[in-house]
N, C-alpha and C positions, 0 to 999 in steps of 0.2 A: 589116510588110505590112498593108495595109488594103484590103479586109476580110481577116481572118485565116483565116476558114472560111466557105464559101458553098455553097449548093445552087442548081442551075440546070437548065434543060432543054436538050436538043440544039438546036444552031443559034442559041443566044443569045450576045450579047456582054456581057462584064463588064469594068468598068474597075477597075484596081488602082493603088495607089501605094505607094512605099517611103519610109519615114521613117528618119532617122538620129537617134541619141541618143548623148550622151556617156557616159563611164564612171560618172557618177552618176545616169544615167537621165533626164537633162534633154534635152528635144527640141531638136535642132539645126535640123531642117527636112527638107523633101522633097528626094530626090535623083533622078538620072536613071540608073538601073542598066541592066545587061544582063539581059534576061529570058530564061527558058527554061521549057519545059514537060516534065513527065514523067508517064507513066501516063494521059495524056489524048489523045484525038484532037481536035486543034485547033491553032491558031496564035496567037501573041501578037505585037503590033506594038511599035515602039520606045516608044510612050506607055503601055504596060502594059494595053492592051485585049486581053482574051482572047476569041477567037471559037471556040466549040465546034463540032465537026462535027455535021452534020445526020443522021447515020446511025441515030439513034434507040436506041442501045445504052446500057446502064448503064455508068458510068465512075466511077473514083475515082483522083485523082492530085494533083499539086502544081504550083504555079506558083512559080518561084524567081527572086529578084532578087539580082544580084551587083554589088557596088560596093566598090572600094578594098580588096579582100581580105575583105570581109564578105559574108555571105549571109543571106537571110531567105526563108521560104517561107509560102505560103498553101495550105490544103487545099481541094480543089474536088470536089464530087460532082455528077454529071450524071445526072438521073433522067428517063426518057422520060415524056411526058404520057399520060393515059388515052385510049383503052382499052389495057390491057396483056394480052398473052398470052405466057406463059412456059412452055415445055415442055422446055427444056434440050437439045433435040436438036441445036442448032447449036453445042454446047460439047463440047470434049474432056473426058474424065474428069479430074477434079482439082478445082481451086478453084471456089467459088461465084462468081457474077458480081462484077466489080469494083464498088466503091462500096456494096455491101451492108454494113450496120452490124452488127458483132458476128457475122460469118459467116466467121471465120477457119478455117484448115485443121485446127485442133484440135477444131472443133465440127461443121463441115459440109463435105461433099464431093459433087461430081457423080460419079455412078457409072453403069455399065451394069447394068441389071437386066432380065432376060427380054427382051433385045433393044431396050430403050428406055433413054434417058438420064433419070435422076431425081436429085433432091437427097436426100442421106442425112444424117441426124443421127447422128454417130458416138457410140458408147457405151462406148468402151474406156478413157476417162480420167475417173475419178470426180470430179476437180476441176471438170469441165465437164459434170456430170450434168444441169444445168439450162441451157437456152439460150433467150434472147429475141433475135430477130434482126429487123431492120427494113430495108426496101429502098425505101420511098417518101419523101415529104416530110412533115415534122411538121405542116405547114399543111393537109394534105389532108382533105377531108370530102365527104360526099354521094356515096360510092361503095359498090359491092357487090363483095364478094370471094368467089370460088369457087375451090376447089382439090380435088385428090385426095390422100388420106393413107392410109398403111398402116403398121401397127405389128407387130412380131414379139415372140414370147414367148421369154424366156431364163430358164431355171431357175425356172419358175413366176412370172416377173415380166413384167408388161405395162407399157409406157410410157404417159405422158400426152402427147397431141399436139393441137395447136390452132393458131390464127392470130388476128391482131389486125385490128380495124377501128376507127379513131378512138379508140384506147386502151381499147376493149372487147375481151374475148377469148372465143372459143368453144373449149371443150376437149372432147375425148373422153377420159374418165378410164379408165385401164387397170385397175389392181388394184381400183379402186372401182366399175368398170363403170357409168359414168354419162356424162351430157352436161351441160354448164353454160355459162352466160354469166356473166362476172365482170368487174368493174373494180376494179383495185388489189387483186390477189390476196393479198398478205401480211396484209392486214386488210380483207376485201372491203367496198368502199363500197356496191356492189350485187352480188347474186348470185342466180341462178335456176338450179336444177339438177333433173334427173330421173334415174331409173334408166334406163340404156340399155346393153344388152348388145351388144358388138361383138367380132368374132372376129379373132385374130391371123392374119397372112398374107393378109388380105382387104382389097382396096382399097375405100375409102369416099369418096364425094363430099360435100363440105360447102359451105355458103353462108351468108354473114352480111351484113346491111345495117343501117344506122342511119338512121332518119327523124326529123328534128327539126322541131318546130313549136310556136309559142307558148311558147318557153323550156323545153320538155320534149322528151324523146326516147323513141322506141320502138326497142328493139334486137331484131332478129329473126334466128333462125338455124335451119337445117335440115340434116339429114344423111341419106344413103341409100347403099345399096350401089352402087358404080360399075357402070354398064352396065344398071341397072334404071331404070324411069321415075321422074323427079323427082316427089316428092309435092307436091300442091297446098298442103297445110297446112305451116306452120312447126313445127319440132320444139319450139322454145322461143321465148317472147317475154318481154321484160323492160322495164318502164317506169322511166324515170329522170327525176326532177323537177329535178335539177341536172346536166344532161348534160355530157359531154365535148364540147368545141366542135370539135375536130379531132384528128388523129393519123395517123401513118404506118401503112400496111399492113405486116404482118410475120408471122413464124412463131414458134411456141412449141413447146418440147420438154422433156420430163423423162424421162430414161432410167433408169427404176426398176431397181434391182438392180445397177447399175454399181459395181464395187469394183476394188481394185488387182489382184485375182486373176481376175476374170471380167467379161465384158461385160454390160451391161444390155439391156433391150429396145430394139431399133433402130426408127427411124422413117424413112419415105420420103415425099417430097412430089413432086407432079407436076401438070401442067396447071393452072397458076395463071392465073386470068382475073379482071381487075379492070376494072369498067366504071362509068360514071356511073349513079347511081340513076335508076330509071324511075318 
């Protein structure tokens, strides 16, 4: 199948083709298979042109070609264009939206919390203590990301929670009680952090944007208690002389304290808003 994996927007048409190979991997040529769609709202014609629905929802599924007892599939992600507003209220408790990368049921789940639907980072499996999840396009840039986050304390352990903009990450650090902007956290290429006390069981609103100009970038982030007035000043600003050019929006979580015998600090996300930079 070509293309074998693709990202697109709602209402777009994509052309696919199916190729046959012999038992030694040598190309025989293109064939005219029967086409079918699974996990996607859309339809495919006899020529392999997939038309996705215009409903604006996230989707993840497959297009399959069947020919002479053989099958091949291509993976398709559908990502709505900006602006995005995601509050999870239209979803039943259970899985995260389809097409979100690394958001499987062992890591994230939509739950009811105090009468609202929110996204929860699960903390009962130490193998998945760390989660990096993405829901946009790798080519996205020039956007502002705002969301609400809340962490809980478990056995004196607080989680780290954050989100991504163009491969920069803004964290609220739990046990270390800080806030930071970082890129490539295993060995930070850039890092700017401050002491920042935040309380478990309290919702915080955070925002980050990246402005690029003249081959450089300024990364700005701010955080405040939800329901209070947004501060005019940014909590942190970091300059990058060799900036990331693009990157998908996403969420970050580290459930400190998670073991085989006890859960770690839990994290909840809500009211995701992504807009073009102003």
